[in-house]
C-alpha positions, 0 to 999 in steps of 0.5 A: 667689578667682574673684570677686576675679579678675573684679573686679580682673584687668586683664591676661593671666595665664599659668596652668599646668594638668596634662593627665591624658591626656598626662601633661604640664603645659600653660600657657595664657593667660587674660583677664578675659573668659575668667573672666567669664560670665553665670550662676549657680554651682549647688552639686551636692553638696547634690543628691547628699546629698538623693538619698542621703537620699531613697534611705535614706528609701525603704529604711526604708519598704521595710523597714517594709513587709517587717516588716508584711507577710509576703507582701512580706517573703518576696520581699526579702533581709534580707542584701542589704538590710543590705549596701545600707544599709551602703553607703548609710550609708558604714559598711563595718563595719556589714555582715558575713555572719551577724554577728548569730549570732557576736555572740549566741554571744559574748553567750551565752559571756559570760553563761555565764561570769558564771553559772559565776562566780556559782555558784562564788561561791555554792558557796564561800559555802555551804562557809564557811557564809555 
């Protein structure tokens, strides 16, 4: 739209903007010269994602150093590492305090229930002579 306005605008336009500090609408006049400049529009979002990807890659390398060298691992918090990775990935449900313990308990509970069911089935099969 900016490009089309620069090419086709031949008059003064009144625009409405909102001043956040004052909480009022401000009306301004703009001309073709106001929106024409020599320069380049640079996408800033790509830089943000590149920085984020670089941080994640550095964290993965740090995690590998922690895993491979116990002298490094002794000084790094796994809990804090998991929290930071969760934030960097923008996955808030990925990190919870001691979640692995509760998940292991749930898995053991299901395995125990399955084993109890299997024993009950085997016992009933033995009783009827199968």
